[in-house]
C-alpha positions as a Markdown table, in Angstrom:
| # | Residue | x | y | z |
|---|---|---|---|---|
| 1 | Unk | 94.8 | 1.2 | 99.9 |
| 2 | Unk | 94.9 | -2.6 | 100.4 |
| 3 | Unk | 97.4 | -2.2 | 103.2 |
| 4 | Unk | 95.1 | 0.3 | 104.9 |
| 5 | Unk | 92.3 | -2.2 | 104.9 |
| 6 | Unk | 94.6 | -4.9 | 106.2 |
| 7 | Unk | 95.8 | -2.6 | 109.0 |
| 8 | Unk | 92.2 | -1.6 | 109.8 |
| 9 | Unk | 91.1 | -5.2 | 110.2 |
| 10 | Unk | 94.0 | -6.1 | 112.5 |
| 11 | Unk | 93.5 | -2.9 | 114.5 |
| 12 | Unk | 89.8 | -3.5 | 115.0 |
| 13 | Unk | 90.4 | -7.1 | 116.1 |
| 14 | Unk | 93.1 | -5.9 | 118.6 |
| 15 | Unk | 90.9 | -3.2 | 119.9 |
| 16 | Unk | 88.1 | -5.7 | 120.5 |
| 17 | Unk | 90.5 | -8.1 | 122.3 |
| 18 | Unk | 92.0 | -5.3 | 124.4 |
| 19 | Unk | 88.5 | -4.1 | 125.4 |
| 20 | Unk | 87.8 | -7.5 | 126.9 |
| 21 | Unk | 91.2 | -7.7 | 128.6 |
| 22 | Unk | 90.5 | -4.2 | 130.1 |
| 23 | Unk | 87.1 | -5.4 | 131.2 |
| 24 | Unk | 88.5 | -8.4 | 133.0 |
| 25 | Unk | 91.2 | -6.2 | 134.6 |
| 26 | Unk | 88.8 | -3.6 | 135.9 |
| 27 | Unk | 85.1 | -4.6 | 136.2 |
| 28 | Unk | 84.6 | -8.3 | 135.6 |
| 29 | Unk | 85.4 | -10.5 | 138.6 |
| 30 | Unk | 86.8 | -13.3 | 136.5 |
| 31 | Unk | 90.5 | -13.8 | 135.8 |
| 32 | Unk | 91.8 | -14.6 | 132.4 |
| 33 | Unk | 93.5 | -18.0 | 132.4 |
| 34 | Unk | 94.0 | -18.5 | 128.6 |
| 35 | Unk | 94.1 | -16.0 | 125.7 |
| 36 | Unk | 95.3 | -16.0 | 122.1 |
| 37 | Unk | 94.9 | -13.5 | 119.3 |
| 38 | Unk | 95.9 | -14.3 | 115.7 |
| 39 | Unk | 95.6 | -17.4 | 113.5 |
| 40 | Unk | 94.4 | -20.8 | 114.9 |
| 41 | Unk | 96.1 | -23.8 | 113.3 |
| 42 | Unk | 94.8 | -27.3 | 114.1 |
| 43 | Unk | 98.0 | -27.9 | 116.2 |
| 44 | Unk | 97.3 | -24.7 | 118.2 |
| 45 | Unk | 93.6 | -25.8 | 118.8 |
| 46 | Unk | 94.8 | -29.2 | 120.0 |
| 47 | Unk | 97.4 | -27.6 | 122.3 |
| 48 | Unk | 95.0 | -25.0 | 123.7 |
| 49 | Unk | 92.3 | -27.7 | 124.4 |
| 50 | Unk | 94.8 | -30.0 | 126.1 |
| 51 | Unk | 96.2 | -27.1 | 128.2 |
| 52 | Unk | 92.8 | -26.0 | 129.3 |
| 53 | Unk | 91.8 | -29.5 | 130.3 |
| 54 | Unk | 94.9 | -29.9 | 132.3 |
| 55 | Unk | 94.5 | -26.5 | 134.0 |
| 56 | Unk | 90.9 | -27.3 | 134.9 |
| 57 | Unk | 91.8 | -30.7 | 136.4 |
| 58 | Unk | 94.6 | -29.3 | 138.5 |
| 59 | Unk | 92.3 | -26.5 | 139.7 |
| 60 | Unk | 89.9 | -29.1 | 141.0 |
| 61 | Unk | 87.1 | -28.7 | 138.5 |
| 62 | Unk | 84.8 | -31.7 | 138.3 |
| 63 | Unk | 84.6 | -34.1 | 135.3 |
| 64 | Unk | 81.3 | -32.6 | 134.0 |
| 65 | Unk | 82.6 | -29.0 | 134.0 |
| 66 | Unk | 85.9 | -30.1 | 132.3 |
| 67 | Unk | 84.0 | -32.0 | 129.6 |
| 68 | Unk | 81.6 | -29.1 | 129.0 |
| 69 | Unk | 84.4 | -26.5 | 128.8 |
| 70 | Unk | 86.5 | -28.8 | 126.6 |
| 71 | Unk | 83.5 | -29.4 | 124.3 |
| 72 | Unk | 82.7 | -25.7 | 124.0 |
| 73 | Unk | 86.3 | -24.8 | 123.4 |
| 74 | Unk | 86.7 | -27.4 | 120.6 |
| 75 | Unk | 83.4 | -26.4 | 118.9 |
| 76 | Unk | 84.2 | -22.7 | 119.1 |
| 77 | Unk | 87.8 | -23.0 | 117.9 |
| 78 | Unk | 86.8 | -25.4 | 115.0 |
| 79 | Unk | 84.1 | -22.9 | 114.0 |
| 80 | Unk | 86.8 | -20.2 | 113.8 |
| 81 | Unk | 89.1 | -22.5 | 111.8 |
| 82 | Unk | 86.6 | -23.9 | 109.4 |
| 83 | Unk | 84.0 | -21.2 | 109.0 |
| 84 | Unk | 85.6 | -17.9 | 110.2 |
| 85 | Unk | 85.8 | -15.2 | 107.6 |
| 86 | Unk | 89.0 | -13.9 | 106.0 |
| 87 | Unk | 90.3 | -10.4 | 105.3 |
| 88 | Unk | 91.0 | -9.1 | 101.8 |
| 89 | Unk | 94.4 | -10.9 | 101.9 |
| 90 | Unk | 93.0 | -14.3 | 102.9 |
| 91 | Unk | 94.1 | -14.1 | 106.5 |
| 92 | Unk | 91.9 | -15.5 | 109.2 |
| 93 | Unk | 92.3 | -13.3 | 112.3 |
| 94 | Unk | 90.5 | -14.3 | 115.5 |
| 95 | Unk | 90.9 | -14.5 | 119.3 |
| 96 | Unk | 90.0 | -16.6 | 122.3 |
| 97 | Unk | 89.7 | -15.6 | 125.9 |
| 98 | Unk | 88.9 | -18.0 | 128.7 |
| 99 | Unk | 88.3 | -16.5 | 132.2 |
| 100 | Unk | 86.9 | -17.9 | 135.4 |
| 101 | Unk | 85.9 | -17.0 | 138.9 |
| 102 | Unk | 84.7 | -19.3 | 141.8 |
| 103 | Unk | 81.3 | -19.8 | 140.1 |
| 104 | Unk | 81.7 | -20.0 | 136.4 |
| 105 | Unk | 83.8 | -19.9 | 133.2 |
| 106 | Unk | 83.4 | -17.3 | 130.5 |
| 107 | Unk | 84.7 | -18.3 | 127.0 |
| 108 | Unk | 84.9 | -15.6 | 124.4 |
| 109 | Unk | 85.5 | -16.3 | 120.7 |
| 110 | Unk | 86.0 | -13.5 | 118.2 |
| 111 | Unk | 86.4 | -14.0 | 114.4 |
| 112 | Unk | 85.7 | -12.3 | 111.1 |
| 113 | Unk | 82.4 | -12.9 | 109.3 |
| 114 | Unk | 81.7 | -12.1 | 105.6 |
| 115 | Unk | 78.9 | -9.6 | 105.2 |
| 116 | Unk | 76.9 | -12.1 | 103.0 |
| 117 | Unk | 76.8 | -14.6 | 105.9 |
| 118 | Unk | 75.7 | -12.2 | 108.6 |
| 119 | Unk | 71.9 | -12.4 | 108.2 |
| 120 | Unk | 71.8 | -16.2 | 108.3 |
| 121 | Unk | 74.2 | -16.3 | 111.2 |
| 122 | Unk | 72.3 | -13.8 | 113.4 |
| 123 | Unk | 69.0 | -15.4 | 112.6 |
| 124 | Unk | 70.4 | -18.8 | 113.6 |
| 125 | Unk | 71.9 | -17.6 | 116.8 |
| 126 | Unk | 68.7 | -15.7 | 117.8 |
| 127 | Unk | 66.7 | -18.9 | 117.0 |
| 128 | Unk | 68.8 | -21.3 | 119.2 |
| 129 | Unk | 69.0 | -18.7 | 122.0 |
| 130 | Unk | 65.2 | -18.9 | 122.4 |
| 131 | Unk | 65.1 | -22.7 | 122.5 |
| 132 | Unk | 64.7 | -24.8 | 125.6 |
| 133 | Unk | 66.6 | -28.0 | 126.3 |
| 134 | Unk | 64.2 | -30.3 | 124.4 |
| 135 | Unk | 64.0 | -28.0 | 121.4 |
| 136 | Unk | 67.8 | -27.8 | 121.3 |
| 137 | Unk | 68.1 | -31.6 | 121.4 |
| 138 | Unk | 65.4 | -32.0 | 118.7 |
| 139 | Unk | 67.2 | -29.4 | 116.5 |
| 140 | Unk | 70.5 | -31.2 | 117.0 |
| 141 | Unk | 69.0 | -34.6 | 116.0 |
| 142 | Unk | 67.3 | -33.0 | 113.0 |
| 143 | Unk | 70.6 | -31.5 | 111.7 |
| 144 | Unk | 72.4 | -34.8 | 112.2 |
| 145 | Unk | 69.7 | -36.9 | 110.5 |
| 146 | Unk | 69.2 | -34.6 | 107.5 |
| 147 | Unk | 72.8 | -34.6 | 106.5 |
| 148 | Unk | 72.9 | -30.9 | 106.7 |
| 149 | Unk | 76.6 | -31.0 | 107.7 |
| 150 | Unk | 77.9 | -31.0 | 104.2 |
| 151 | Unk | 76.7 | -27.5 | 103.2 |
| 152 | Unk | 79.3 | -24.8 | 102.6 |
| 153 | Unk | 78.5 | -22.7 | 105.7 |
| 154 | Unk | 78.4 | -25.7 | 108.0 |
| 155 | Unk | 75.4 | -26.8 | 109.9 |
| 156 | Unk | 75.5 | -24.6 | 112.9 |
| 157 | Unk | 76.0 | -27.7 | 115.0 |
| 158 | Unk | 79.0 | -26.0 | 116.7 |
| 159 | Unk | 76.9 | -23.1 | 118.1 |
| 160 | Unk | 74.1 | -25.6 | 118.9 |
| 161 | Unk | 76.5 | -27.7 | 120.9 |
| 162 | Unk | 77.9 | -24.7 | 122.7 |
| 163 | Unk | 74.4 | -23.6 | 123.6 |
| 164 | Unk | 73.5 | -27.1 | 124.9 |
| 165 | Unk | 76.7 | -27.7 | 126.9 |
| 166 | Unk | 76.6 | -24.3 | 128.6 |
| 167 | Unk | 72.9 | -24.3 | 129.4 |
| 168 | Unk | 72.9 | -20.6 | 128.7 |
| 169 | Unk | 72.1 | -18.4 | 125.7 |
| 170 | Unk | 75.1 | -17.4 | 123.5 |
| 171 | Unk | 75.6 | -13.7 | 123.8 |
| 172 | Unk | 77.0 | -12.2 | 120.6 |
| 173 | Unk | 77.9 | -8.9 | 119.1 |
| 174 | Unk | 78.7 | -7.9 | 115.5 |
| 175 | Unk | 81.0 | -5.0 | 114.7 |
| 176 | Unk | 81.2 | -3.8 | 111.1 |
| 177 | Unk | 84.8 | -3.4 | 109.8 |
| 178 | Unk | 84.1 | -2.7 | 106.2 |
| 179 | Unk | 81.3 | -3.3 | 103.6 |
| 180 | Unk | 82.6 | -6.9 | 103.2 |
| 181 | Unk | 83.7 | -7.9 | 106.6 |
| 182 | Unk | 82.3 | -7.9 | 110.2 |
| 183 | Unk | 83.7 | -9.1 | 113.4 |
| 184 | Unk | 81.6 | -11.5 | 115.5 |
| 185 | Unk | 82.2 | -12.0 | 119.2 |
| 186 | Unk | 80.4 | -14.8 | 121.0 |
| 187 | Unk | 80.4 | -15.2 | 124.8 |
| 188 | Unk | 79.6 | -18.5 | 126.5 |
| 189 | Unk | 79.1 | -18.7 | 130.2 |
| 190 | Unk | 78.9 | -22.0 | 132.1 |
| 191 | Unk | 78.9 | -23.0 | 135.7 |
| 192 | Unk | 82.0 | -24.6 | 137.3 |
| 193 | Unk | 79.9 | -27.1 | 139.3 |
């Protein structure tokens, strides 16, 4: 029974990842330039961030775009590492996809979320998606000044930073896997210029 759940979690994550890969291969005009599925160690996060930065610089992207993508990438991967849910065996499965075209980058993060965290998470994402630039900045300063960073579930500063740096709402989906576990996918789009 436990092995069935473990296999179901891995299978659902792979299916989600493959749906995105298929979408980029057939209908989305962007090309995937970086992808990873599995665990994200701190060393892997550092390596991915450095590789993406180098790739962007050699592709001729400007400093501002490089800084924004780098910042979003770090925030998203740290969210996965520090706050991503785990399956029944304590494994933290997740994925990253980074795709681009001439106009923009799309970064997709996917990770497990415990069912008990889902309501607060979706409420927070919906809230920051409705904020304008000034409201986002005020919320960011409020979080930093209130010392909210020490709470168990984090402060949400990562999502807030991704929202601010991209200048676009964070598109997200939740796919239930079991009564205890869901899979969260967050898409971030930002202009190359």
